[in-house]
N, C-alpha and C positions, 0 to 999 in steps of 0.2 A: 541769264544775266546780261546786262548791257556791257559793252566793251568801249570804254573811253580810252583816249590815247595818253592823257596825262592826269595827274591828281586824282587817281582812282581811290575808291573806297574798298577796303578789303576786310573780310571777316576771317579772323584767325580762331579756329575751333580747337580748343585744348582737350585732347582725348588720349593722353599718354598715361593716365593714372591706372592704378591697380584696383581701386575700389574695395578695400578690405572690409569696410563696414557693410557692404552690399551682400557679401557671401556668394556662394554659387561657383560654378566652374569657370565662368567668364567674367571679365571686367564689366561693370554695369553698362558702359556705353555700347556693348555688344549684346546685351540682353534683348530678347525679342519683345516687340511692342507692336501689336496689330499687324503681325506678319513680317515686319521689317525690324531692323535694329533701332535702338534708341538713337544711336549716332546718325543713322539715315534720316530720321525725322528732324533731328537738329540741323543737319547740314542742308536738307531740302528747304527748310524755312528761309535760310539765307540765300540759297541759290535762286529762289523764287522772288526774293525781295527786289523791288524795282530800283532801289538806290544802293545796291551792293554790286560791285563790279566783279570781284574775285573772291573765291573762298579757298582757304587752305587749312588743312588739318595738321595738328602735331600729334603724332602717335608714338606708342612704345615700340622699340625695335623688334620685339617679339610678336607684334600684332599685324604684320604686313598682310598676311593672308586673310585674317579676319577683316581688316580694313578694306581690302580689295573687294571682297565679297559683299561687304556691308554697303558700300557707296556705289555699287555698279549702276551705271546709267545716269549718274549725276556729273555735271560739267564742273570739274574742280581742278585746281592746281595740284601738282604732285605733292604728296605729304612730306613733312619734315620729321625726322626722328627726334624724340624728346630727350630730356636729361633726367638726372636722378631725382630732382624735385620739381614741383610745378613751376616755380619761378625760373628754373633752368630751361624748362620746356618752352615757356612763353618767350624768354629771351632768344632762344634759338629760332623760334618761329618768326619773331619780329625781324631778326637779322637776315632771314631769308627773303624778306620783302624789299630790301633796300634797292634792288635793281629794277623794280617794277613800277616806278613812278607812282608810288602810293602816298597819299596824304593822310586821310582818315583811316584808322584801323579799329575794328570792333573785336575785342577779345571776349570770347564766349565759352562757357563750360559745355563740353560735349554731351553731358548728361542733363541738359535743360532742353527738352524737345519741344516745349510749347511756347517758345518765344514768338511773339506776334509782330506783324508789320508795324502796328502802332508803337510798340516798345522800341523797335529799331528806329522808327521815325523820330521818336522823342530824343534819343541819344544823339543821332546825327544832326538834328536841328540845334541842339544845345552846343554841339561842337562848332557850329558856324561862328560863335562868338566866345566860346570857352576853350580853355586848355584841355580839359578833361570832363567827362560826364558819365554818369551811371544811372540805371533805373533803380528805383527804390520804393519801398512801401513804408508808411508810418507804422510804428509798433502800436497795435491796438490792445494787446493783452497786458495785464498787470505783471510786472517782472519781479521775481524774487531771486535773491542770491542765497545759495545754500552752502553747507559745509560737507565734509567727507563722510558725515554720518546721516546724510539726507535730511538734515534739519535746516530750517530757514534761519538765516542770519539777519537778513534785512530786506526791506522792499526797496526796489530801485525805481527811481522816477523814470517814466517813459517819455517825459517831455523832450522833444527834439530828437528822439531816437528813431532810426530807420533800419529796415532790413534791406541790405544791399543785394542786388541781383547782377546778372550779366545779360547782354553784352556791355562791357565797360569800354567807353570810346576815348580815343586819344589821337593826337597827330603823331605820325610815325617817328620823326627824328627825336622828338622830346621823350616819348615813352621808351625808345631804345636807350637813350642816354641815361634815363632814370634806372632802367634795369641793369645797365652796365655799372652804374655807380653803386648800386646796392646788391650786387651779385653776392650770393651766399647768405644774405640776411633772411631770417625766417619771417617773411611777411605773408599775410593771409590772402590778400588780393592785390590787384594791380593799382587800384586807386590809392592804396596806402603808400605807394612809392611817392606819389605827388604830395600826399599829406605830409610825409617826412621832409619833403623839400619846401614846404610852406606854399605850395601851388594850389589855388582853390580848385575844387572839384564840384561841378554843378550836378544837382539831383534832377532827374527827369522821372516821369510817371512809370512805375513798374506795374506788374500784373500778378494777381494771385495765382493764375495758371502757370506763370513762368517760374516754376519751382524746380529745384535740382533733385534728380533721382539719386538717392543715397542708400536707401535700404530696400529690401524686398517689399515692404509695405508701401513705399513710394511708387514702386512699379505697379502694384495692384491698383493704387489710386489712379495712375496714368491709364491703365486699361479701362477703368470705370469711366474716366473722362471721354475716352474714345468710344466706348460702347454706347454712352448716352447719345452721342451724335451719329451713331451708325445708321445705316439704312438697309432695308430688306428689298432685294430685287427678285423678280420672277422671270423665268425663261420658259419658252415652250418650243418643242421640236416635233416634227412630223416627218415620217419617211415611209416609202413604199418600195417593195421589191417583188418582182414577179417570180413565179416558179419556173424551174428549168430542170435539166438532167441532174440526177443525184439521188442519194439515198439517206440524206440527213439535212437538217437545217440548223443553223446556229442562231439561237435567240438568247439575249442577255448573257452571252459568253458560254452558254451551255449547248452542246451538240445533242440534238433530239432526232432519233430515227424517224424517217418519213419516206414516202414514195417518191418525193421530188426534192431537189435542192433549191436554194434561192440564188438568183442571178445577180451578180454584182462584181465590181472591180476588186474589192477587198473580199473578206469572208461573208459579205452581204448580211451582217447581223443588223437587221432592220431596227431592232429595239435599241441597240447601243448607238446606232446612227442618229436616231431621234433624240436620245439622251445627250449626245454630243452637241447637237444643234441647240438643245435647251440650255446647256451650260454656257455655250458661246453667246446665246441670245441674252442671258441674264446680265452679261457685262458688255453688251453691244460690240462683240468681237466678230461679227459676220457669221458665216455658216461653214459647215463641214467641207463643202466644195472649195471654198477659198483656201482653207488650211491644208486640205488633202485632195487636190484635183485628180479626177480619174485619168487625166492625160499623163500623170506622172507615174512611170512604171515602178517606182520604188514601193508604191502602195498596192501593187497587184497581189492579191491574195493575202494582204496584211490582216492581222487580227484586230478587230475593231476596238478592243479595250485600249489600244494605243491612242486612238482618237479621243476616247473619254479621258484618259490620263492627261492628254494635252490640254483639254478644256479645264481640268482641275488645276493644272499648273498655272495657267493664265489667271485663274481666280486667286490662287495663292500669291502670285506675284503682285496682285493688287491689294494684298492684305485681307482678302475675303475668306469666308468659309461656307461650305455647303451645309444647309440646314436639313433639307429632306428632298427626296425625289419620288416621283410617282409615274410609273410606266404602264401604259395600257397597250396590249397586243390585240389586233383586230383580225380575226381569221376564223375559218370554219374548221381547219385542220392544219397542223396536228393539235392534239389536246394539250393545253398549257398547264392545267391544274396539277397534274402529277409531278411537274418539274418546277413548280412555283417556288418552293422553299430553296431549291438549289440556285435558282435565278436570283432570288433575293440575296442569298449568301454571296454569290459571285459579284453582284453590283456593289454590295456593301464592302467587299474586299477591294474592289477597284477604286472606290471613292474614299476608302478609309473611314467609313461611317458605321455606326452600330446598325444592325439589321432592322431595328424598330423605326429607323428613319428612311427605310426603303420600302416602297410598295410596288408590287407587280400584279397586274390584273389582266384578264382576257375577256373579250366579248365577241359576239358575232354581229353580222348585219342582217340576220334572219333571211339568208339566201339572196339578198339584194346586192347588186354591184359586183365589182371584180373579185372582192374577197368572198362574197356569197357564191360566186361561180367557181371558187377554189382556184383562182388564177394567180394568187399571190397573197402576201401578208402586208398589213399596214401596222404602224406603231406610232403612238404619240407619247410624249414625255413632258412632264412639268417639273421644274426645280425651283427651290427658293434658296437664295444666296444672301448672306449678310456681308456687307462691305463696310469698311471703316468710313465714317463721315469725315468732314473737315476737322482737323485738329483744332483745339481751342485757339482762336485768335489768328490762325494761319489762313493763307490763300486757299481757295477751292482747288481740289485736285484737278490736274490737267489731263 
């Protein structure tokens, strides 16, 4: 976010609701979407917008821990606690901005994660000459009014009808005054305050993707939107360890009796080291030596599954998931085949994958090279990872 000294534009994200229609153990704004919360995606859209200077959320007093975890890593103003009704929450949020040299304020639903830069631009451009503005879409469907017996009473003309969206934009002093004037009145959105005062509200172009997640079905639709734009990444890892003193080797997390051990700073699990590099490579996160340098004594003798779990965590933090892994061990001895099922089960456990998504194979070099001379073991690993693509209408991920 840019930081201007005066007349700043602020996004006020309203996320204090309980979402009773959504169901489930958590309010809808904290439901998971592509590895993050719905609120995270919503807030990120505004924090990346080139013409929004500050972002503040209004949250429920019981949700502080959920909120802190949800927006970790984003540059935001401290949250404001909301009130009993949405209108109370918005008013409290607006009043908290009065000391921040704010002019334009964008009031947005925390459960609309697909707001685009184009929609934000449209509202802010309208505010250059208007008192208030909101994005909207013309109603395309035929409208019917029904009764309490689910029977049609009449057809309603759709002429001049629009579906209102957020963010709804205002100049801060005027929207605060309107909220204070109508405090306690049951109004459905912020623009209705200006309508009640006879102040014109300008319509800007909305987006079909900029919908509000209200039900579990809405969340499934959101997941589908993200899946459509997701991408599959491949990563490859290769590692070698030489034989040394010992009476067992650790391969894929399984200890196998042998005449020698493998030499390494950690437990020298050559297969898991290759797998770690493959996971890191799939997301462009460097290699195992960068994350766990041999010069760092805390990793001396460490179990290599910790390295694999670190790679998994980095993938999860990016909203990704591992599709499958394929590990190949290259050695003359020990024999891998008798331990293959245990190796598959161990890797599947570490990665939280079903075993049918894990492959472990072994081959030799027909007596050639250092592995053929039984001087050590080599391993290579391939992984495929699915990462969420760019959310509809939003900026590319940084």
